[in-house]
N, C-alpha and C positions, 0 to 999 in steps of 0.2 A: 506850479505853486499857485494857489488860489486864495484870494481874500474875499470873504463874504461878510461885509459889515465888520463886526468885531471878531470874526472867526477867520483864522489863517490855517490853510491846509497845504501840506507837502505830500504829494502822492508819487511814489516810485513804482512805475509799472514794470512787471516782469523782472523783479529784483534779482540781482546776481550777487555772488560772494564778494565781488570787488566793491560793492556799495555798503558793505558792513562798516560801522564806525560810529563816532559821536556826531550827532546833529544838534545845531544850536540855532535858536531864533531870537532876534532882537526886534522889539517893537518900540518905536519912538513916538512921543506925543509932545510937541514943542520941546521944552527942555528936559522932559522926563523920558526915561528909558527903562524898559523891563526886558527880561530874557528868560529863556527856558532851554535846558539841554536834555537830550535823551540818547541812549545807546541803541542802535539798531543792530541786532544780531541776525544774520541770514543763515537759517538752518538748511542744509543741503537736502534736496528732495530724496526720498527713499528710493534707492535703486540697487540693482544686482551688480556686484563687482566681480563675482566669479560664479559660474553656473556649473551644473553637472550634465553629463551626456547620457544617451541611451547605453544600456549595458547588456551584453550577452554573456551569460555565465553557465558553467557546467554544474550539474547537481552536486551539492555538498560544498561548493566553494563559498567563500565569504563575498558578499556584495556590499560596497560602500558608496553612498551618495553624499557628496559634499557641496555646499554652496556658501557664498559669502555676500553680505550686503555692505553698504557704506557707512552704516551707523550702528551704535550699540544699544540705543534705547528702543529695542525691538523684542518681540516674542514671535514664536513660530509654531505651526502645527503641520503634521505630515498626513497626507491622504494617499490611499491606494484605490484607484478606480472610483474616485470621488467619495470614498468612505473613510472616515477618520481612523487613523492608525493608532494603536496603543502599544506600549512597550510590553514585551513578554520575554520568555526564555530565549527565543531566537531573534528578537528584534530589539535593538538598542538605539535610543535617540539622545544626542548630545548638543549642547550649545556652548561654544567657546568664544565669548565676546560677540563678534560680528559673524562668526562661522557656525553653520548648522550641519550636523552629521547624522546620517541614518545608516545603521549597520544591520545587515541580515547575515547572521553568523553562518548558517548552513542552508544555503538556498535550496528550495524544493520547487517542483513544478507548480505547486499552488502559489508560490511567490511571484509568478509571472504576472505582470500588470503595468498600469500607468501610474507612476508615483509623482506626487506634487508636494513641494514645500511652500506653504503660504506664510509669508513674513509680514507682520503688522506693527505699526507704530501710530497710535492714535487713529485718525481717520485714513491714514495712508496704508497701502498694502501692495506688495509685489509677490509674484509667484514664479517658481521655477519647476518645470515638469520634464520628465523623461520616461522612457519605457524600459522596463527590466524584463528580459526574456531568459528564462532558465531552461537550458537544453539538457539532453541526456548526459549521463556520466561519460567522462572522457576516457575512462578505463573500466574494465570489468570489476564489479564489486563481489563477484563469486567466479572462481576460475573453472572453466570447463573447455575441453578440446573437442571440437566438432570435426573429427577425422575418422576414416575407416579403422585405423589402429585402435582408437579408443573404443569404438563400437565393438570391434571383434574381441578386445580384451575383456570388456564388461560381460559380453555374452559368454565367453569361454569360462570366466570365473563362476558364473551362475550355473552353467551347464555341468561343470566339473565339481561343483560343491558337494561335499559329503558332510551333511549336517549332523548335529547331535541327535536329533530325532528326524525321522522321515515318514511321512512328509511334514514339513513345517506348515502351520496353518495361518493364513493371513485373512483378517476380516476387514472388509470395506464397508463404510457407512457414510452417511451424509444426507443433505436435503435432496428432495426430488430434483431431477434434472442436473445433478452435479457431475454426471459422467462416470458413475461406478461401473456399469456394464460395459461402457465404451473403453474404459481403462483395461478391463479384463480382455476385451477383444484386441486392444492394441498390443498388449503383452503377447497374446497368442500370435498375432501377425508378425511381431518382431522375431519370435523364435521359429515360426514356420517359414519366414522369408517370403510370404505372400499374403495378400488381403484375404481375410476370412471373417466369419461371424460366429465365433464359438458361443459367446453369451449374447443373446439378442438384446439390442439396445433400442430405446425409443427415439427414433430419428426425428419425430415430430416435436419432441420437447413438450409434451402435454403437461398440464398442471396436476396430474395424478401420478402415483408411483407405478413404474412399469414392472418392477420386480415384485412378484407375489409370493414366491416360495423360496425356502432356504435350499440353496444348491451349492455343490462343491464343483469348482472348475479346475481341471488338470491341464497343464501346459505340456504339449508334446515336443520332444526334441526333434529338430529338423532332420529329416532323412531316416528316422528310426521309428519304432513303435513304442519306445520308452518315454517316460514322463520325467519332467524336472522334479527335484526333491522338495517341492512345495506346492500347496494348493491355495486357491483363492475362493473366498465366500463373499457373496453379495447379499445385501438385505434390502427390504422395502425402504423407501426414502423417508426421511423425517419430515414432519409437517407441523404447522403452528398448533392446531387444535389437538387436544388430548385424545380425541376419538378418531384421529386420522394419522396415517403414517405408521411406521414401525413403532411398537411400544418399547421404551427404553429397557423394561424388564426382560424383553425377549433378547435384546443385545447382551444383557448380563448373563442370561442362560447360555447363549452361544459362546461367550468368552469362557465359560466354565465347562463347555463341552456337553451340555445337557440336551441339545436340540438335534433331532434326527433329520436325515436327509429328506427333502421334499416337504418339510413342515410348511403348512399354509399360514402365513401371517394374518392375524386378526387384530387390528389396531385397538379395539375396545376390550379384547380378552387375551392377555398374554399367556404364554404357556405355563401350565401348572404341573405339579408333580404327579397328579392323577391322570394327566393327558397321555394317550398312547404314544405321542410323538416325543415324550420326555425320556431321555436316556439317563438312567439312574447311576450307572457305573461307567462314566466316560474313560476312554483310554488317554494316555498322554498326547496322542496325535489328534484326538477329538477336540482338545482345548486349543484356544487361540494363542499364538506366540507373538503376534504383532497386530496392533489395531491401527488401521489407516482411515483417516477422515478425508473425504474428497469435497472440495469446495470450488465452485466456479468463480474465476477471477472477476468476471464481468458482473457478478451478482452479489458479491460479498457485502457491499455497502447497502444492498436492498434487503438482505435477509433480516428477519425480525429478531428482536431480543428473545422471544420465546424459543425460536430455533436454536439460538446460541446457548440459551439456558439449558436446553435438553442436551446439546452436545457437550457442554462443560460438565454437566452431571455425569454423563457417560465417561468422559475423559477422566474425571476425578475418581470414579469407582474403578476404572481400569488401572489408574495409577496406584490406588490402594492395593491392587492385586499384583503390582509390579510389572504389568504388561507394557512393553515399550510402544510408543506412538509416533506416527508420522502423519504429516498433512501433505496431500497431493493437490496442488492448485491447478485445476483444469481451465481450459479456454483462455490462455494468456493472450492469444492472437486476437480474440474478440475484445479484450480489455485494453489493448495497446496497439495503436496503429503502427508504431515502429516495429513491434514484434511481428505484426501481420505481414509487413513488407519484408522483414528479414529475421527469421527465427534465431539466427546467430547473435542478434542484438539483445537477447532476452535478459542477460545479466549486465547490460548497459542501461536498461530501461528504468527510468525513475518510476514510471507508473507501476511496473511489476513489483519493484521494491516497496512502494507505498502500499500495494495490495497485500503483499506478504506481511508487512508490518501491521496492517489493520487486522489481518487474520491472526497474527501472533497476539495482538492486544486483546481481541475479542474472545479468542479461544484459550489463550494461556499456553500456547506451544512456542518453544524457542525458534528463532529464525532458522537455525541450522538444521531443524527438523521439518522444514517446509520446502517443497520442491514443485516448481511450476512445470507442468507437463502438457504437451499438446497431444490429444488423442487422434487416432486415425478415424476419420469419419467422412472425409470429402475426397481425398486423393485415391487413385486406383493403383498407385505404385509406391514402393517404400521410399521414405525420405530419410537421409542420414541424420539430420538434425533432430527429427522426431524420435528416431531410434535411440540416439544418444541420451536425450532427456528422459525417456522412459526407462532405459537400462540403468541410468545413473540413480534415479529414484528407487527403482526396484532393488538395486544392489544394496542400498542403505537399508531398505525394509527387510530384506532377507538376512542381512548380517545382524541387524537388531534382533530379529526373531531367533536366529541361531545362538546368539549370545545369551538371550533369555532362557532358551531351552537348556543350554550348557550350565548356566548358573543356578537353574532351578530343577535340575534333573531329579533330585530327591523328592521335590514336591509334585512334579508332574507325573512321576512314576507312582 
């Protein structure tokens, strides 16, 4: 307490809650007396009364972060990796009095990060932080058995197939470097039971298309001189510029069976009816019975809109013709470290599912028609997991093709 002339001061240092109450001062001068009363309210310092901890979650699970402070006269904002978070379809923020809640409904790999709740009241602020780590799925999101029985069963079904038309024709297309020729080689390897190079592939991965001519590839049955009841065609890769890569009109001509064997692709000049390589009266087996798009998992995000515009146009025209379509997503081991370490984890991987979803969104193909496949290009011996993935995708392709041939026998004939 201090008196400075006519000024009286009461100073309470480091005020506590116990010092809250009414304070009165009396000032006397001879027989005179005056006084003043005031209420001192001690507001508690803003502090955290309940915090949240680091979270480890499996993909698809709900993540909830809750914290609480000691006062209600507060507001809060949430940040992820020091960037302001906003509400969306998958992110919900709530305030219930002194409690703040952040919900991530279906956690994905991209939700991994450092989360902070910054609570403010006037000039006071407190923050609570924790790390959220989203790990791979705890169960398969697509079922597949990696065992010799599955491999042998798939191989036998394809070997013993007696299709509506023989041979069924499968056309492979996609951007340069997507692994079209490698996929054909890999199928050949699976059925021969040894490493081979039936359709030469560009091992260097150059930025130009390796395939220049239209060729038909037959797959030989192991231990015989007979061929499987389907053939595979590869085409020049798609590129950004109109004057580069296979012309979409050439793909349409192939679908209709108008292109002769060994036709040389000319990006700037698609096949015309006057061309000697134009087949005027194609047979039912000259026509394509299933269209397969190959996309590299590690490059999907980097492919330009021009490439996807071309592929969507091809897909839509094929759909108008009723031709079934499948996407084979190559190089999954390059896109995901988990898969690179263990191919059996391919349908546990968040990254692979995200890449498949991106492929589905950009190309317009349903998820159940997209198959991640690892081609043979490094190993010198057969690998069970590689075989099963290839045979599983091929089985769907061939059954789609056979269903199309059976349902359209009047048209194809």
